[in-house]
All heavy atoms as a GROMACS GRO file, in nm:
protein
  591
    1MET      N    1  -6.387  11.625 -15.226
    1MET     CA    2  -6.440  11.557 -15.112
    1MET      C    3  -6.335  11.548 -15.011
    1MET      O    4  -6.220  11.526 -15.035
    1MET     CB    5  -6.495  11.420 -15.156
    1MET     CG    6  -6.548  11.342 -15.034
    1MET     SD    7  -6.608  11.177 -15.075
    1MET     CE    8  -6.753  11.216 -15.168
    2ARG      N    9  -6.378  11.559 -14.885
    2ARG     CA   10  -6.290  11.554 -14.768
    2ARG      C   11  -6.253  11.406 -14.741
    2ARG      O   12  -6.322  11.318 -14.782
    2ARG     CB   13  -6.350  11.618 -14.651
    2ARG     CG   14  -6.380  11.768 -14.676
    2ARG     CD   15  -6.455  11.826 -14.565
    2ARG     NE   16  -6.358  11.846 -14.460
    2ARG     CZ   17  -6.392  11.872 -14.333
    2ARG    NH1   18  -6.517  11.872 -14.296
    2ARG    NH2   19  -6.299  11.887 -14.238
    3THR      N   20  -6.145  11.387 -14.667
    3THR     CA   21  -6.110  11.255 -14.627
    3THR      C   22  -6.160  11.228 -14.484
    3THR      O   23  -6.191  11.320 -14.410
    3THR     CB   24  -5.955  11.234 -14.627
    3THR    OG1   25  -5.901  11.321 -14.529
    3THR    CG2   26  -5.898  11.265 -14.766
    4VAL      N   27  -6.164  11.095 -14.449
    4VAL     CA   28  -6.195  11.063 -14.309
    4VAL      C   29  -6.097  11.125 -14.212
    4VAL      O   30  -6.140  11.174 -14.106
    4VAL     CB   31  -6.201  10.907 -14.299
    4VAL    CG1   32  -6.215  10.870 -14.149
    4VAL    CG2   33  -6.312  10.842 -14.377
    5GLU      N   34  -5.975  11.127 -14.247
    5GLU     CA   35  -5.866  11.183 -14.162
    5GLU      C   36  -5.897  11.330 -14.132
    5GLU      O   37  -5.885  11.382 -14.022
    5GLU     CB   38  -5.732  11.163 -14.215
    5GLU     CG   39  -5.681  11.022 -14.215
    5GLU     CD   40  -5.726  10.940 -14.339
    5GLU    OE1   41  -5.807  10.983 -14.422
    5GLU    OE2   42  -5.677  10.824 -14.352
    6GLU      N   43  -5.939  11.404 -14.238
    6GLU     CA   44  -5.969  11.548 -14.224
    6GLU      C   45  -6.092  11.566 -14.129
    6GLU      O   46  -6.090  11.656 -14.043
    6GLU     CB   47  -6.000  11.609 -14.358
    6GLU     CG   48  -5.876  11.631 -14.442
    6GLU     CD   49  -5.911  11.664 -14.585
    6GLU    OE1   50  -6.018  11.637 -14.636
    6GLU    OE2   51  -5.815  11.725 -14.647
    7VAL      N   52  -6.194  11.483 -14.140
    7VAL     CA   53  -6.309  11.494 -14.056
    7VAL      C   54  -6.275  11.461 -13.909
    7VAL      O   55  -6.308  11.534 -13.819
    7VAL     CB   56  -6.426  11.400 -14.103
    7VAL    CG1   57  -6.544  11.404 -14.009
    7VAL    CG2   58  -6.470  11.440 -14.246
    8VAL      N   59  -6.198  11.354 -13.893
    8VAL     CA   60  -6.155  11.317 -13.750
    8VAL      C   61  -6.074  11.426 -13.696
    8VAL      O   62  -6.093  11.470 -13.578
    8VAL     CB   63  -6.070  11.187 -13.753
    8VAL    CG1   64  -6.005  11.160 -13.621
    8VAL    CG2   65  -6.161  11.066 -13.796
    9SER      N   66  -5.980  11.486 -13.772
    9SER     CA   67  -5.899  11.596 -13.728
    9SER      C   68  -5.982  11.714 -13.681
    9SER      O   69  -5.963  11.776 -13.578
    9SER     CB   70  -5.801  11.635 -13.839
    9SER     OG   71  -5.745  11.763 -13.815
   10GLU      N   72  -6.081  11.751 -13.762
   10GLU     CA   73  -6.166  11.859 -13.733
   10GLU      C   74  -6.254  11.838 -13.610
   10GLU      O   75  -6.262  11.925 -13.520
   10GLU     CB   76  -6.254  11.893 -13.854
   10GLU     CG   77  -6.346  12.012 -13.832
   10GLU     CD   78  -6.430  12.043 -13.954
   10GLU    OE1   79  -6.372  12.079 -14.059
   10GLU    OE2   80  -6.555  12.023 -13.943
   11VAL      N   81  -6.315  11.721 -13.604
   11VAL     CA   82  -6.408  11.688 -13.491
   11VAL      C   83  -6.327  11.700 -13.354
   11VAL      O   84  -6.382  11.746 -13.259
   11VAL     CB   85  -6.472  11.557 -13.512
   11VAL    CG1   86  -6.540  11.503 -13.384
   11VAL    CG2   87  -6.575  11.562 -13.628
   12PHE      N   88  -6.210  11.639 -13.353
   12PHE     CA   89  -6.140  11.629 -13.230
   12PHE      C   90  -6.030  11.739 -13.205
   12PHE      O   91  -5.966  11.741 -13.105
   12PHE     CB   92  -6.076  11.491 -13.213
   12PHE     CG   93  -6.181  11.384 -13.211
   12PHE    CD1   94  -6.192  11.291 -13.316
   12PHE    CD2   95  -6.274  11.371 -13.106
   12PHE    CE1   96  -6.289  11.191 -13.317
   12PHE    CE2   97  -6.373  11.275 -13.110
   12PHE     CZ   98  -6.382  11.185 -13.218
   13GLY      N   99  -6.019  11.829 -13.304
   13GLY     CA  100  -5.931  11.943 -13.284
   13GLY      C  101  -5.787  11.900 -13.274
   13GLY      O  102  -5.709  11.956 -13.200
   14VAL      N  103  -5.744  11.802 -13.353
   14VAL     CA  104  -5.607  11.758 -13.358
   14VAL      C  105  -5.548  11.786 -13.495
   14VAL      O  106  -5.619  11.800 -13.596
   14VAL     CB  107  -5.594  11.610 -13.325
   14VAL    CG1  108  -5.643  11.580 -13.185
   14VAL    CG2  109  -5.668  11.518 -13.425
   15GLU      N  110  -5.412  11.792 -13.500
   15GLU     CA  111  -5.344  11.815 -13.628
   15GLU      C  112  -5.380  11.706 -13.731
   15GLU      O  113  -5.380  11.581 -13.692
   15GLU     CB  114  -5.197  11.822 -13.609
   15GLU     CG  115  -5.152  11.942 -13.532
   15GLU     CD  116  -5.173  12.071 -13.610
   15GLU    OE1  117  -5.150  12.068 -13.738
   15GLU    OE2  118  -5.208  12.173 -13.551
   16ARG      N  119  -5.406  11.740 -13.854
   16ARG     CA  120  -5.437  11.642 -13.958
   16ARG      C  121  -5.327  11.536 -13.970
   16ARG      O  122  -5.348  11.424 -13.985
   16ARG     CB  123  -5.457  11.714 -14.093
   16ARG     CG  124  -5.456  11.630 -14.218
   16ARG     CD  125  -5.553  11.518 -14.216
   16ARG     NE  126  -5.529  11.424 -14.324
   16ARG     CZ  127  -5.455  11.314 -14.318
   16ARG    NH1  128  -5.395  11.282 -14.206
   16ARG    NH2  129  -5.443  11.232 -14.420
   17GLY      N  130  -5.197  11.579 -13.956
   17GLY     CA  131  -5.084  11.487 -13.968
   17GLY      C  132  -5.075  11.384 -13.859
   17GLY      O  133  -5.007  11.284 -13.873
   18SER      N  134  -5.149  11.406 -13.751
   18SER     CA  135  -5.145  11.312 -13.639
   18SER      C  136  -5.250  11.202 -13.657
   18SER      O  137  -5.263  11.110 -13.574
   18SER     CB  138  -5.161  11.382 -13.505
   18SER     OG  139  -5.297  11.428 -13.492
   19VAL      N  140  -5.334  11.214 -13.760
   19VAL     CA  141  -5.443  11.116 -13.779
   19VAL      C  142  -5.408  11.022 -13.894
   19VAL      O  143  -5.376  11.074 -14.005
   19VAL     CB  144  -5.578  11.186 -13.812
   19VAL    CG1  145  -5.688  11.084 -13.834
   19VAL    CG2  146  -5.613  11.278 -13.696
   20ASP      N  147  -5.406  10.892 -13.871
   20ASP     CA  148  -5.382  10.796 -13.976
   20ASP      C  149  -5.484  10.679 -13.967
   20ASP      O  150  -5.570  10.682 -13.885
   20ASP     CB  151  -5.234  10.747 -13.977
   20ASP     CG  152  -5.200  10.676 -13.847
   20ASP    OD1  153  -5.290  10.621 -13.777
   20ASP    OD2  154  -5.080  10.670 -13.814
   21GLU      N  155  -5.459  10.577 -14.046
   21GLU     CA  156  -5.556  10.463 -14.048
   21GLU      C  157  -5.571  10.394 -13.915
   21GLU      O  158  -5.672  10.339 -13.885
   21GLU     CB  159  -5.516  10.365 -14.154
   21GLU     CG  160  -5.549  10.408 -14.295
   21GLU     CD  161  -5.554  10.298 -14.391
   21GLU    OE1  162  -5.491  10.187 -14.366
   21GLU    OE2  163  -5.616  10.310 -14.494
   22SER      N  164  -5.467  10.397 -13.828
   22SER     CA  165  -5.473  10.332 -13.699
   22SER      C  166  -5.528  10.419 -13.592
   22SER      O  167  -5.552  10.370 -13.480
   22SER     CB  168  -5.336  10.279 -13.661
   22SER     OG  169  -5.251  10.388 -13.640
   23SER      N  170  -5.560  10.545 -13.618
   23SER     CA  171  -5.614  10.635 -13.512
   23SER      C  172  -5.746  10.582 -13.468
   23SER      O  173  -5.832  10.535 -13.544
   23SER     CB  174  -5.630  10.778 -13.570
   23SER     OG  175  -5.510  10.833 -13.607
   24SER      N  176  -5.761  10.588 -13.330
   24SER     CA  177  -5.878  10.526 -13.266
   24SER      C  178  -5.904  10.602 -13.133
   24SER      O  179  -5.832  10.690 -13.098
   24SER     CB  180  -5.849  10.382 -13.234
   24SER     OG  181  -5.748  10.371 -13.138
   25PRO      N  182  -6.007  10.559 -13.064
   25PRO     CA  183  -6.034  10.622 -12.934
   25PRO      C  184  -5.909  10.610 -12.837
   25PRO      O  185  -5.899  10.694 -12.748
   25PRO     CB  186  -6.154  10.542 -12.882
   25PRO     CG  187  -6.232  10.503 -13.000
   25PRO     CD  188  -6.115  10.469 -13.101
   26GLU      N  189  -5.834  10.508 -12.852
   26GLU     CA  190  -5.716  10.491 -12.767
   26GLU      C  191  -5.604  10.586 -12.800
   26GLU      O  192  -5.518  10.614 -12.719
   26GLU     CB  193  -5.661  10.348 -12.775
   26GLU     CG  194  -5.752  10.243 -12.712
   26GLU     CD  195  -5.873  10.202 -12.797
   26GLU    OE1  196  -5.860  10.208 -12.923
   26GLU    OE2  197  -5.977  10.177 -12.740
   27THR      N  198  -5.605  10.644 -12.921
   27THR     CA  199  -5.494  10.730 -12.963
   27THR      C  200  -5.533  10.875 -12.988
   27THR      O  201  -5.443  10.960 -13.001
   27THR     CB  202  -5.428  10.676 -13.088
   27THR    OG1  203  -5.525  10.680 -13.200
   27THR    CG2  204  -5.376  10.537 -13.064
   28VAL      N  205  -5.659  10.906 -12.989
   28VAL     CA  206  -5.707  11.046 -13.018
   28VAL      C  207  -5.778  11.097 -12.890
   28VAL      O  208  -5.881  11.042 -12.852
   28VAL     CB  209  -5.797  11.049 -13.135
   28VAL    CG1  210  -5.857  11.190 -13.156
   28VAL    CG2  211  -5.730  10.994 -13.261
   29VAL      N  212  -5.726  11.204 -12.838
   29VAL     CA  213  -5.784  11.269 -12.722
   29VAL      C  214  -5.921  11.319 -12.758
   29VAL      O  215  -5.946  11.379 -12.860
   29VAL     CB  216  -5.692  11.386 -12.670
   29VAL    CG1  217  -5.761  11.460 -12.556
   29VAL    CG2  218  -5.562  11.332 -12.629
   30GLY      N  219  -6.020  11.287 -12.675
   30GLY     CA  220  -6.158  11.334 -12.690
   30GLY      C  221  -6.249  11.236 -12.768
   30GLY      O  222  -6.370  11.253 -12.774
   31TRP      N  223  -6.188  11.128 -12.817
   31TRP     CA  224  -6.264  11.030 -12.886
   31TRP      C  225  -6.324  10.929 -12.788
   31TRP      O  226  -6.281  10.814 -12.777
   31TRP     CB  227  -6.184  10.959 -12.995
   31TRP     CG  228  -6.262  10.873 -13.095
   31TRP    CD1  229  -6.388  10.823 -13.079
   31TRP    CD2  230  -6.215  10.825 -13.220
   31TRP    NE1  231  -6.420  10.744 -13.187
   31TRP    CE2  232  -6.317  10.747 -13.274
   31TRP    CE3  233  -6.100  10.832 -13.289
   31TRP    CZ2  234  -6.305  10.681 -13.400
   31TRP    CZ3  235  -6.086  10.773 -13.408
   31TRP    CH2  236  -6.186  10.698 -13.465
   32ASP      N  237  -6.421  10.978 -12.715
   32ASP     CA  238  -6.493  10.894 -12.622
   32ASP      C  239  -6.631  10.868 -12.675
   32ASP      O  240  -6.653  10.892 -12.795
   32ASP     CB  241  -6.499  10.966 -12.481
   32ASP     CG  242  -6.555  11.107 -12.492
   32ASP    OD1  243  -6.617  11.142 -12.592
   32ASP    OD2  244  -6.536  11.181 -12.397
   33SER      N  245  -6.725  10.827 -12.594
   33SER     CA  246  -6.860  10.792 -12.649
   33SER      C  247  -6.929  10.917 -12.711
   33SER      O  248  -6.988  10.908 -12.819
   33SER     CB  249  -6.947  10.728 -12.541
   33SER     OG  250  -6.961  10.812 -12.430
   34MET      N  251  -6.917  11.028 -12.640
   34MET     CA  252  -6.982  11.146 -12.696
   34MET      C  253  -6.905  11.196 -12.821
   34MET      O  254  -6.965  11.244 -12.923
   34MET     CB  255  -6.987  11.257 -12.590
   34MET     CG  256  -7.072  11.377 -12.638
   34MET     SD  257  -7.230  11.323 -12.699
   34MET     CE  258  -7.333  11.435 -12.616
   35GLY      N  259  -6.775  11.185 -12.818
   35GLY     CA  260  -6.692  11.219 -12.937
   35GLY      C  261  -6.730  11.133 -13.052
   35GLY      O  262  -6.730  11.178 -13.169
   36HIS      N  263  -6.759  11.006 -13.025
   36HIS     CA  264  -6.797  10.915 -13.134
   36HIS      C  265  -6.926  10.956 -13.200
   36HIS      O  266  -6.938  10.956 -13.323
   36HIS     CB  267  -6.808  10.771 -13.076
   36HIS     CG  268  -6.799  10.666 -13.184
   36HIS    ND1  269  -6.687  10.635 -13.254
   36HIS    CD2  270  -6.899  10.584 -13.238
   36HIS    CE1  271  -6.709  10.539 -13.338
   36HIS    NE2  272  -6.837  10.508 -13.333
   37VAL      N  273  -7.019  11.000 -13.117
   37VAL     CA  274  -7.149  11.055 -13.170
   37VAL      C  275  -7.123  11.179 -13.255
   37VAL      O  276  -7.178  11.188 -13.367
   37VAL     CB  277  -7.250  11.085 -13.059
   37VAL    CG1  278  -7.367  11.159 -13.109
   37VAL    CG2  279  -7.288  10.959 -12.981
   38ASN      N  280  -7.041  11.268 -13.207
   38ASN     CA  281  -7.005  11.391 -13.283
   38ASN      C  282  -6.936  11.350 -13.414
   38ASN      O  283  -6.961  11.412 -13.525
   38ASN     CB  284  -6.919  11.482 -13.203
   38ASN     CG  285  -6.991  11.544 -13.089
   38ASN    OD1  286  -7.112  11.558 -13.088
   38ASN    ND2  287  -6.915  11.576 -12.985
   39LEU      N  288  -6.847  11.252 -13.411
   39LEU     CA  289  -6.779  11.204 -13.531
   39LEU      C  290  -6.881  11.146 -13.633
   39LEU      O  291  -6.878  11.174 -13.753
   39LEU     CB  292  -6.676  11.104 -13.497
   39LEU     CG  293  -6.597  11.040 -13.614
   39LEU    CD1  294  -6.531  11.145 -13.699
   39LEU    CD2  295  -6.497  10.941 -13.561
   40LEU      N  296  -6.975  11.068 -13.579
   40LEU     CA  297  -7.076  11.007 -13.664
   40LEU      C  298  -7.158  11.115 -13.740
   40LEU      O  299  -7.177  11.108 -13.860
   40LEU     CB  300  -7.171  10.917 -13.585
   40LEU     CG  301  -7.296  10.871 -13.650
   40LEU    CD1  302  -7.257  10.774 -13.764
   40LEU    CD2  303  -7.391  10.803 -13.554
   41VAL      N  304  -7.198  11.214 -13.666
   41VAL     CA  305  -7.277  11.325 -13.727
   41VAL      C  306  -7.196  11.393 -13.830
   41VAL      O  307  -7.245  11.418 -13.943
   41VAL     CB  308  -7.324  11.426 -13.617
   41VAL    CG1  309  -7.380  11.552 -13.682
   41VAL    CG2  310  -7.422  11.358 -13.525
   42ALA      N  311  -7.074  11.418 -13.805
   42ALA     CA  312  -6.982  11.488 -13.902
   42ALA      C  313  -6.957  11.398 -14.024
   42ALA      O  314  -6.965  11.452 -14.138
   42ALA     CB  315  -6.848  11.524 -13.836
   43LEU      N  316  -6.944  11.273 -14.007
   43LEU     CA  317  -6.923  11.182 -14.119
   43LEU      C  318  -7.050  11.179 -14.206
   43LEU      O  319  -7.045  11.182 -14.330
   43LEU     CB  320  -6.887  11.040 -14.073
   43LEU     CG  321  -6.754  11.023 -14.009
   43LEU    CD1  322  -6.745  10.892 -13.934
   43LEU    CD2  323  -6.641  11.034 -14.116
   44GLU      N  324  -7.165  11.167 -14.140
   44GLU     CA  325  -7.294  11.156 -14.215
   44GLU      C  326  -7.311  11.288 -14.295
   44GLU      O  327  -7.357  11.283 -14.410
   44GLU     CB  328  -7.406  11.135 -14.125
   44GLU     CG  329  -7.411  10.991 -14.066
   44GLU     CD  330  -7.534  10.959 -13.982
   44GLU    OE1  331  -7.587  11.051 -13.916
   44GLU    OE2  332  -7.570  10.844 -13.977
   45GLU      N  333  -7.282  11.403 -14.236
   45GLU     CA  334  -7.302  11.532 -14.301
   45GLU      C  335  -7.203  11.548 -14.412
   45GLU      O  336  -7.240  11.587 -14.524
   45GLU     CB  337  -7.288  11.650 -14.204
   45GLU     CG  338  -7.405  11.660 -14.110
   45GLU     CD  339  -7.381  11.766 -14.006
   45GLU    OE1  340  -7.277  11.828 -13.994
   45GLU    OE2  341  -7.484  11.793 -13.931
   46ASN      N  342  -7.074  11.514 -14.393
   46ASN     CA  343  -6.976  11.535 -14.495
   46ASN      C  344  -6.979  11.438 -14.607
   46ASN      O  345  -6.943  11.476 -14.721
   46ASN     CB  346  -6.832  11.522 -14.430
   46ASN     CG  347  -6.791  11.652 -14.363
   46ASN    OD1  348  -6.743  11.742 -14.424
   46ASN    ND2  349  -6.809  11.657 -14.232
   47PHE      N  350  -7.031  11.320 -14.590
   47PHE     CA  351  -7.038  11.216 -14.691
   47PHE      C  352  -7.178  11.185 -14.740
   47PHE      O  353  -7.198  11.098 -14.820
   47PHE     CB  354  -6.960  11.090 -14.650
   47PHE     CG  355  -6.815  11.116 -14.624
   47PHE    CD1  356  -6.766  11.104 -14.492
   47PHE    CD2  357  -6.728  11.150 -14.723
   47PHE    CE1  358  -6.631  11.128 -14.464
   47PHE    CE2  359  -6.596  11.174 -14.696
   47PHE     CZ  360  -6.542  11.165 -14.570
   48ASN      N  361  -7.272  11.265 -14.685
   48ASN     CA  362  -7.413  11.255 -14.724
   48ASN      C  363  -7.464  11.108 -14.719
   48ASN      O  364  -7.514  11.058 -14.818
   48ASN     CB  365  -7.430  11.310 -14.864
   48ASN     CG  366  -7.577  11.340 -14.897
   48ASN    OD1  367  -7.655  11.372 -14.803
   48ASN    ND2  368  -7.613  11.332 -15.020
   49VAL      N  369  -7.443  11.047 -14.602
   49VAL     CA  370  -7.494  10.910 -14.580
   49VAL      C  371  -7.562  10.904 -14.442
   49VAL      O  372  -7.551  10.996 -14.358
   49VAL     CB  373  -7.380  10.807 -14.578
   49VAL    CG1  374  -7.312  10.796 -14.713
   49VAL    CG2  375  -7.278  10.839 -14.473
   50SER      N  376  -7.643  10.801 -14.426
   50SER     CA  377  -7.708  10.773 -14.298
   50SER      C  378  -7.650  10.631 -14.256
   50SER      O  379  -7.687  10.533 -14.317
   50SER     CB  380  -7.859  10.771 -14.311
   50SER     OG  381  -7.916  10.743 -14.183
   51ILE      N  382  -7.573  10.631 -14.148
   51ILE     CA  383  -7.500  10.506 -14.109
   51ILE      C  384  -7.581  10.428 -14.005
   51ILE      O  385  -7.626  10.487 -13.905
   51ILE     CB  386  -7.365  10.545 -14.055
   51ILE    CG1  387  -7.282  10.622 -14.162
   51ILE    CG2  388  -7.286  10.417 -14.008
   51ILE    CD1  389  -7.153  10.677 -14.113
   52ASP      N  390  -7.600  10.309 -14.035
   52ASP     CA  391  -7.677  10.216 -13.948
   52ASP      C  392  -7.602  10.197 -13.816
   52ASP      O  393  -7.483  10.193 -13.811
   52ASP     CB  394  -7.693  10.080 -14.021
   52ASP     CG  395  -7.778   9.981 -13.938
   52ASP    OD1  396  -7.897  10.001 -13.937
   52ASP    OD2  397  -7.713   9.887 -13.877
   53ILE      N  398  -7.681  10.184 -13.706
   53ILE     CA  399  -7.622  10.167 -13.571
   53ILE      C  400  -7.528  10.046 -13.566
   53ILE      O  401  -7.421  10.059 -13.497
   53ILE     CB  402  -7.729  10.163 -13.462
   53ILE    CG1  403  -7.666  10.171 -13.321
   53ILE    CG2  404  -7.814  10.038 -13.477
   53ILE    CD1  405  -7.601  10.303 -13.292
   54GLY      N  406  -7.556   9.942 -13.632
   54GLY     CA  407  -7.468   9.825 -13.630
   54GLY      C  408  -7.332   9.859 -13.686
   54GLY      O  409  -7.226   9.814 -13.640
   55ASP      N  410  -7.333   9.944 -13.792
   55ASP     CA  411  -7.208   9.985 -13.852
   55ASP      C  412  -7.134  10.087 -13.767
   55ASP      O  413  -7.008  10.088 -13.757
   55ASP     CB  414  -7.228  10.051 -13.989
   55ASP     CG  415  -7.281   9.946 -14.092
   55ASP    OD1  416  -7.238   9.829 -14.089
   55ASP    OD2  417  -7.359   9.986 -14.182
   56VAL      N  418  -7.204  10.167 -13.698
   56VAL     CA  419  -7.144  10.270 -13.605
   56VAL      C  420  -7.062  10.201 -13.498
   56VAL      O  421  -6.948  10.243 -13.470
   56VAL     CB  422  -7.257  10.356 -13.536
   56VAL    CG1  423  -7.196  10.447 -13.426
   56VAL    CG2  424  -7.327  10.441 -13.637
   57ILE      N  425  -7.114  10.088 -13.448
   57ILE     CA  426  -7.042  10.015 -13.340
   57ILE      C  427  -6.913   9.957 -13.392
   57ILE      O  428  -6.817   9.943 -13.320
   57ILE     CB  429  -7.137   9.906 -13.288
   57ILE    CG1  430  -7.252   9.973 -13.214
   57ILE    CG2  431  -7.063   9.814 -13.194
   57ILE    CD1  432  -7.365   9.878 -13.174
   58GLU      N  433  -6.910   9.922 -13.524
   58GLU     CA  434  -6.792   9.865 -13.583
   58GLU      C  435  -6.685   9.965 -13.614
   58GLU      O  436  -6.564   9.924 -13.641
   58GLU     CB  437  -6.826   9.790 -13.711
   58GLU     CG  438  -6.911   9.665 -13.686
   58GLU     CD  439  -6.934   9.598 -13.820
   58GLU    OE1  440  -6.858   9.609 -13.919
   58GLU    OE2  441  -7.041   9.524 -13.827
   59MET      N  442  -6.715  10.096 -13.606
   59MET     CA  443  -6.621  10.201 -13.651
   59MET      C  444  -6.524  10.234 -13.536
   59MET      O  445  -6.535  10.333 -13.470
   59MET     CB  446  -6.697  10.324 -13.696
   59MET     CG  447  -6.785  10.300 -13.817
   59MET     SD  448  -6.903  10.424 -13.865
   59MET     CE  449  -6.844  10.574 -13.798
   60VAL      N  450  -6.429  10.140 -13.519
   60VAL     CA  451  -6.339  10.151 -13.405
   60VAL      C  452  -6.207  10.220 -13.434
   60VAL      O  453  -6.128  10.248 -13.339
   60VAL     CB  454  -6.306  10.010 -13.346
   60VAL    CG1  455  -6.434   9.948 -13.288
   60VAL    CG2  456  -6.244   9.918 -13.450
   61ASN      N  457  -6.178  10.246 -13.563
   61ASN     CA  458  -6.058  10.326 -13.602
   61ASN      C  459  -6.083  10.379 -13.741
   61ASN      O  460  -6.183  10.351 -13.802
   61ASN     CB  461  -5.934  10.236 -13.593
   61ASN     CG  462  -5.936  10.116 -13.681
   61ASN    OD1  463  -5.995  10.119 -13.791
   61ASN    ND2  464  -5.874  10.008 -13.631
   62VAL      N  465  -5.992  10.462 -13.785
   62VAL     CA  466  -6.006  10.529 -13.916
   62VAL      C  467  -6.011  10.422 -14.029
   62VAL      O  468  -6.092  10.440 -14.122
   62VAL     CB  469  -5.890  10.631 -13.942
   62VAL    CG1  470  -5.892  10.679 -14.084
   62VAL    CG2  471  -5.905  10.748 -13.844
   63ARG      N  472  -5.940  10.323 -14.021
   63ARG     CA  473  -5.940  10.216 -14.123
   63ARG      C  474  -6.076  10.157 -14.137
   63ARG      O  475  -6.129  10.137 -14.247
   63ARG     CB  476  -5.836  10.106 -14.093
   63ARG     CG  477  -5.830  10.000 -14.200
   63ARG     CD  478  -5.726   9.890 -14.167
   63ARG     NE  479  -5.594   9.945 -14.151
   63ARG     CZ  480  -5.525   9.952 -14.036
   63ARG    NH1  481  -5.579   9.909 -13.927
   63ARG    NH2  482  -5.406  10.001 -14.036
   64LYS      N  483  -6.137  10.123 -14.021
   64LYS     CA  484  -6.271  10.058 -14.021
   64LYS      C  485  -6.376  10.163 -14.067
   64LYS      O  486  -6.472  10.121 -14.132
   64LYS     CB  487  -6.298  10.002 -13.882
   64LYS     CG  488  -6.427   9.923 -13.881
   64LYS     CD  489  -6.422   9.803 -13.973
   64LYS     CE  490  -6.549   9.724 -13.968
   64LYS     NZ  491  -6.551   9.612 -14.068
   65ILE      N  492  -6.362  10.285 -14.032
   65ILE     CA  493  -6.459  10.387 -14.076
   65ILE      C  494  -6.451  10.390 -14.229
   65ILE      O  495  -6.561  10.394 -14.291
   65ILE     CB  496  -6.423  10.526 -14.017
   65ILE    CG1  497  -6.450  10.527 -13.864
   65ILE    CG2  498  -6.503  10.636 -14.089
   65ILE    CD1  499  -6.401  10.654 -13.798
   66ARG      N  500  -6.339  10.390 -14.284
   66ARG     CA  501  -6.322  10.393 -14.434
   66ARG      C  502  -6.395  10.270 -14.492
   66ARG      O  503  -6.460  10.285 -14.599
   66ARG     CB  504  -6.179  10.399 -14.474
   66ARG     CG  505  -6.158  10.419 -14.624
   66ARG     CD  506  -6.019  10.446 -14.661
   66ARG     NE  507  -5.973  10.582 -14.622
   66ARG     CZ  508  -5.886  10.607 -14.528
   66ARG    NH1  509  -5.828  10.518 -14.462
   66ARG    NH2  510  -5.855  10.736 -14.503
   67GLN      N  511  -6.372  10.155 -14.434
   67GLN     CA  512  -6.435  10.034 -14.487
   67GLN      C  513  -6.587  10.042 -14.477
   67GLN      O  514  -6.656  10.001 -14.571
   67GLN     CB  515  -6.389   9.906 -14.404
   67GLN     CG  516  -6.241   9.875 -14.428
   67GLN     CD  517  -6.193   9.770 -14.336
   67GLN    OE1  518  -6.257   9.726 -14.241
   67GLN    NE2  519  -6.072   9.724 -14.365
   68VAL      N  520  -6.637  10.095 -14.368
   68VAL     CA  521  -6.784  10.108 -14.350
   68VAL      C  522  -6.837  10.206 -14.458
   68VAL      O  523  -6.939  10.176 -14.520
   68VAL     CB  524  -6.824  10.156 -14.208
   68VAL    CG1  525  -6.968  10.201 -14.204
   68VAL    CG2  526  -6.795  10.042 -14.107
   69LEU      N  527  -6.772  10.321 -14.475
   69LEU     CA  528  -6.816  10.415 -14.574
   69LEU      C  529  -6.816  10.356 -14.717
   69LEU      O  530  -6.902  10.389 -14.796
   69LEU     CB  531  -6.731  10.538 -14.569
   69LEU     CG  532  -6.751  10.625 -14.448
   69LEU    CD1  533  -6.649  10.739 -14.442
   69LEU    CD2  534  -6.895  10.686 -14.443
   70LEU      N  535  -6.716  10.269 -14.746
   70LEU     CA  536  -6.714  10.198 -14.876
   70LEU      C  537  -6.840  10.117 -14.901
   70LEU      O  538  -6.892  10.110 -15.006
   70LEU     CB  539  -6.592  10.111 -14.890
   70LEU     CG  540  -6.464  10.179 -14.933
   70LEU    CD1  541  -6.346  10.087 -14.930
   70LEU    CD2  542  -6.481  10.236 -15.077
   71GLU      N  543  -6.892  10.057 -14.790
   71GLU     CA  544  -7.012   9.981 -14.799
   71GLU      C  545  -7.134  10.067 -14.834
   71GLU      O  546  -7.229  10.017 -14.891
   71GLU     CB  547  -7.042   9.906 -14.670
   71GLU     CG  548  -6.946   9.801 -14.636
   71GLU     CD  549  -6.961   9.740 -14.497
   71GLU    OE1  550  -7.065   9.766 -14.434
   71GLU    OE2  551  -6.872   9.672 -14.452
   72TYR      N  552  -7.122  10.193 -14.811
   72TYR     CA  553  -7.227  10.291 -14.843
   72TYR      C  554  -7.198  10.365 -14.978
   72TYR      O  555  -7.260  10.458 -15.014
   72TYR     CB  556  -7.241  10.397 -14.734
   72TYR     CG  557  -7.306  10.343 -14.606
   72TYR    CD1  558  -7.233  10.273 -14.512
   72TYR    CD2  559  -7.442  10.353 -14.585
   72TYR    CE1  560  -7.292  10.219 -14.402
   72TYR    CE2  561  -7.503  10.302 -14.472
   72TYR     CZ  562  -7.426  10.235 -14.380
   72TYR     OH  563  -7.483  10.181 -14.265
   73GLY      N  564  -7.095  10.312 -15.048
   73GLY     CA  565  -7.060  10.371 -15.174
   73GLY      C  566  -6.976  10.493 -15.171
   73GLY      O  567  -6.964  10.571 -15.269
   74VAL      N  568  -6.914  10.526 -15.053
   74VAL     CA  569  -6.836  10.648 -15.038
   74VAL      C  570  -6.688  10.606 -15.040
   74VAL      O  571  -6.640  10.523 -14.965
   74VAL     CB  572  -6.872  10.718 -14.901
   74VAL    CG1  573  -6.774  10.831 -14.874
   74VAL    CG2  574  -7.016  10.755 -14.897
   75ARG      N  575  -6.616  10.675 -15.127
   75ARG     CA  576  -6.468  10.659 -15.132
   75ARG      C  577  -6.413  10.786 -15.059
   75ARG      O  578  -6.440  10.897 -15.096
   75ARG     CB  579  -6.415  10.658 -15.279
   75ARG     CG  580  -6.454  10.534 -15.348
   75ARG     CD  581  -6.350  10.508 -15.461
   75ARG     NE  582  -6.374  10.382 -15.520
   75ARG     CZ  583  -6.329  10.270 -15.476
   75ARG    NH1  584  -6.263  10.263 -15.365
   75ARG    NH2  585  -6.350  10.156 -15.542
   76SER      N  586  -6.335  10.755 -14.958
   76SER     CA  587  -6.279  10.867 -14.883
   76SER      C  588  -6.129  10.853 -14.874
   76SER      O  589  -6.061  10.864 -14.780
   76SER     CB  590  -6.343  10.873 -14.743
   76SER     OG  591  -6.327  10.750 -14.674
   0.00000   0.00000   0.00000
């Protein structure tokens, strides 16, 4: 299974090593509102989940994305 960091890296075209738990729209080029939608789609496809809109809004950095995925039973 892929990690959240790998998915973020792929979606935004950045080096995997530059993505960590604190990575967020403020630190990743291209992570704007449309980028967030693309990230959501990639996360749902990679982890086979459907994420509720309320949870999507809370996904403000990699750490929080991992926490939200845990609520869906996904370990990443």
